[in-house]
PANUMAR-913598 format. One line per field, with one value per residue (C-alpha): chain; x, y, z. Coordinates in steps of 0.02 Angstrom, whole numbers, plus 50000, padded with zeros to 5 digits. Layout:
cadena <- c(A; ...)
xx <- c(X; ...)
yy <- c(Y; ...)
zz <- c(Z; ...)
end
This chain:
cadena <- c(A; A; A; A; A; A; A; A; A; A; A; A; A; A; A; A; A; A; A; A; A; A; A; A; A; A; A; A; A; A; A; A; A; A; A; A; A; A; A; A; A; A; A; A; A; A; A; A; A; A; A; A; A; A; A; A; A; A; A; A; A; A; A; A; A; A; A; A; A; A; A; A; A; A; A; A; A; A; A; A; A; A; A; A; A; A; A; A; A; A; A; A; A; A; A; A; A; A; A; A; A; A; A; A; A; A; A; A; A; A; A; A; A; A; A; A; A; A; A; A; A; A; A; A; A; A; A; A; A; A; A; A; A; A; A; A; A; A; A; A; A; A; A; A; A; A; A; A; A; A; A; A; A; A; A; A; A; A; A; A; A; A; A; A; A; A; A; A; A; A; A; A; A; A; A; A; A; A; A; A; A; A; A; A; A; A; A; A; A; A; A; A; A; A; A; A; A; A; A; A; A; A; A; A; A; A; A; A; A; A; A; A; A; A; A; A; A; A; A; A; A; A; A; A; A; A; A; A; A; A; A; A; A; A; A; A; A; A; A; A; A; A; A; A; A; A; A; A; A; A; A; A; A; A; A; A; A; A; A; A)
xx <- c(47318; 47385; 47533; 47613; 47563; 47605; 47694; 47686; 47748; 47644; 47775; 47818; 47953; 47837; 47723; 47540; 47507; 47379; 47488; 47386; 47221; 47278; 47341; 47186; 47063; 47150; 47155; 46968; 46932; 47034; 46947; 46779; 46820; 46875; 47060; 47147; 47243; 47370; 47409; 47578; 47587; 47772; 47739; 47764; 47612; 47505; 47380; 47345; 47313; 47192; 47108; 47078; 46979; 47120; 47174; 47360; 47375; 47307; 47405; 47463; 47602; 47651; 47762; 47897; 47898; 47901; 48055; 48144; 48089; 47996; 47839; 47787; 47672; 47537; 47554; 47549; 47416; 47236; 47080; 47012; 46835; 46749; 46886; 46888; 47075; 47218; 47330; 47506; 47490; 47609; 47626; 47751; 47860; 47907; 48007; 48129; 48151; 48255; 48396; 48382; 48386; 48550; 48653; 48562; 48620; 48521; 48436; 48352; 48288; 48193; 48024; 48057; 48109; 47958; 47839; 47906; 47805; 47634; 47656; 47526; 47394; 47369; 47351; 47411; 47520; 47517; 47648; 47616; 47790; 47834; 47881; 48065; 48191; 48227; 48277; 48089; 48055; 48208; 48130; 47970; 48066; 48173; 48017; 47919; 47897; 47846; 47799; 47630; 47664; 47517; 47538; 47447; 47457; 47541; 47692; 47822; 47757; 47873; 48019; 47981; 47953; 48126; 48200; 48089; 48132; 48322; 48294; 48198; 48342; 48468; 48370; 48349; 48535; 48599; 48461; 48312; 48328; 48139; 48086; 48004; 47877; 47713; 47622; 47580; 47411; 47342; 47250; 47160; 47127; 47020; 46996; 46937; 47115; 47204; 47376; 47323; 47271; 47435; 47534; 47428; 47468; 47653; 47646; 47566; 47692; 47837; 47784; 47663; 47570; 47653; 47519; 47358; 47202; 47097; 47110; 47058; 46957; 46972; 46837; 46775; 46699; 46872; 46951; 46818; 46827; 46983; 46910; 46773; 46907; 46851; 46919; 46821; 46768; 46669; 46617; 46528; 46530; 46432; 46547; 46650; 46819; 46759; 46699; 46862; 46966; 46858; 46890; 47074; 47073; 47006; 47133; 47271; 47205; 47184; 47359; 47441; 47339; 47412; 47590; 47570)
yy <- c(48697; 48586; 48485; 48416; 48398; 48523; 48418; 48472; 48400; 48422; 48440; 48496; 48417; 48424; 48274; 48292; 48451; 48384; 48343; 48183; 48270; 48412; 48290; 48195; 48337; 48449; 48304; 48272; 48456; 48470; 48318; 48396; 48548; 48447; 48422; 48255; 48209; 48085; 48067; 47984; 47918; 47926; 47880; 47701; 47724; 47727; 47846; 47940; 47767; 47716; 47888; 47873; 47712; 47591; 47445; 47466; 47286; 47227; 47334; 47231; 47351; 47507; 47666; 47548; 47442; 47602; 47669; 47508; 47491; 47335; 47424; 47582; 47715; 47657; 47478; 47529; 47665; 47634; 47740; 47810; 47743; 47896; 48027; 48035; 48035; 47911; 47852; 47771; 47687; 47642; 47522; 47453; 47392; 47565; 47579; 47452; 47558; 47683; 47558; 47481; 47651; 47704; 47591; 47631; 47760; 47920; 47875; 48041; 48050; 47886; 47966; 48105; 47984; 47871; 48014; 48076; 47942; 47986; 48182; 48207; 48100; 48230; 48409; 48394; 48269; 48283; 48195; 48160; 48163; 48084; 48205; 48163; 48222; 48050; 47984; 47965; 48145; 48193; 48095; 48196; 48360; 48314; 48268; 48427; 48597; 48665; 48633; 48659; 48684; 48644; 48723; 48749; 48927; 48882; 48931; 48809; 48821; 48953; 48855; 48698; 48808; 48878; 48700; 48658; 48817; 48778; 48605; 48671; 48795; 48655; 48544; 48691; 48730; 48553; 48442; 48532; 48708; 48714; 48690; 48831; 48856; 48878; 48929; 48908; 48835; 48880; 48714; 48665; 48842; 48910; 49097; 49105; 49066; 49231; 49149; 49075; 49239; 49315; 49171; 49192; 49382; 49344; 49223; 49354; 49484; 49369; 49270; 49395; 49318; 49153; 49121; 49050; 49160; 49000; 48948; 48772; 48773; 48645; 48519; 48358; 48296; 48304; 48208; 48075; 48046; 47939; 47799; 47786; 47777; 47942; 48115; 48235; 48333; 48175; 48108; 48270; 48397; 48522; 48525; 48687; 48600; 48517; 48679; 48759; 48624; 48650; 48834; 48793; 48689; 48834; 48954; 48831; 48825; 49014; 49045; 48935; 49008; 49179; 49107; 49016)
zz <- c(46140; 46005; 45972; 46128; 46305; 46442; 46581; 46764; 46928; 47076; 47205; 47382; 47494; 47640; 47661; 47689; 47603; 47478; 47327; 47278; 47308; 47195; 47062; 47043; 47062; 46940; 46822; 46842; 46828; 46666; 46597; 46635; 46535; 46384; 46411; 46373; 46537; 46596; 46783; 46823; 47002; 47053; 47235; 47288; 47403; 47245; 47320; 47157; 47072; 47207; 47215; 47031; 47054; 47001; 47110; 47131; 47177; 47010; 46888; 46736; 46713; 46807; 46804; 46873; 46712; 46608; 46703; 46680; 46499; 46523; 46455; 46361; 46430; 46303; 46368; 46551; 46560; 46613; 46611; 46777; 46769; 46839; 46820; 46629; 46617; 46601; 46732; 46740; 46903; 47041; 47187; 47306; 47167; 47130; 47295; 47217; 47062; 47164; 47186; 47017; 46933; 47009; 46898; 46735; 46599; 46587; 46756; 46786; 46610; 46593; 46619; 46496; 46361; 46392; 46375; 46211; 46119; 46194; 46198; 46061; 46149; 46289; 46330; 46505; 46592; 46785; 46889; 47074; 47156; 47323; 47457; 47466; 47341; 47262; 47096; 47061; 47100; 46986; 46847; 46863; 46874; 46719; 46620; 46668; 46594; 46764; 46944; 47027; 47219; 47331; 47502; 47663; 47730; 47895; 47997; 47921; 47742; 47681; 47755; 47656; 47504; 47500; 47496; 47348; 47259; 47279; 47208; 47058; 47030; 47032; 46915; 46801; 46798; 46782; 46702; 46636; 46572; 46545; 46721; 46814; 46948; 46861; 47026; 47208; 47250; 47417; 47484; 47636; 47666; 47809; 47799; 47982; 48039; 48049; 48028; 47860; 47803; 47852; 47762; 47615; 47604; 47629; 47482; 47374; 47426; 47394; 47237; 47156; 47009; 47038; 47166; 47081; 47108; 47149; 47332; 47380; 47541; 47678; 47631; 47712; 47549; 47458; 47600; 47594; 47407; 47397; 47501; 47371; 47233; 47151; 47132; 47243; 47084; 47034; 47207; 47257; 47111; 47215; 47362; 47386; 47359; 47198; 47128; 47173; 47083; 46919; 46940; 46961; 46801; 46703; 46778; 46730; 46545; 46539; 46608; 46484; 46341; 46380; 46384; 46217)
end
């Protein structure tokens, strides 16, 4: 893929579904197979920043500065020491950006504008969105070509998904005509649980080829990795979850190659 980056939001309005785990491990998986990747942490909790081995408390500049035009992406990005990708980090300051952005012109397109300058530096830009539908999430959705939706195959998963699909439709209609669902990624999957199998089949029946073939298993090593400031793919490359994320990275690249 040449030219400009493909920009994807990793989003789900339900919390605790593995958005950050998906973002940093997909980034590390893509980097391992030779892709140039930027991760943007749009969540004030800064988990994608810390999970990439970058101290959110010591950021010289962050996504907050970029959104308020106090810094460029090139000035604010940092290298993930082990991940092999760049990070535009976030910390608590970002919570204040919500309020400050409200009064500004083009408030939902700030991230889109900031990214135009660095498009040629990357093959992929992955945006870790907060669970709420906020101005931050809107900035992510306005900047993106598509949305990757990590989801657990559980009883309430489909409910949360319909909310997200409606949001994406509205953004597509009003703010970003390029935006579409790229695919649903089944995460924290345990094939021994009958309900998970059933929900997985329902997803396939309803969304067809929008469901990625790769399934990310429930995996302790993936869960442990962030406390060591590393993506799981780097922390324990042989773990089932890590292997699955590299497989997912390959599937993403292949899927986009067929669309190109």
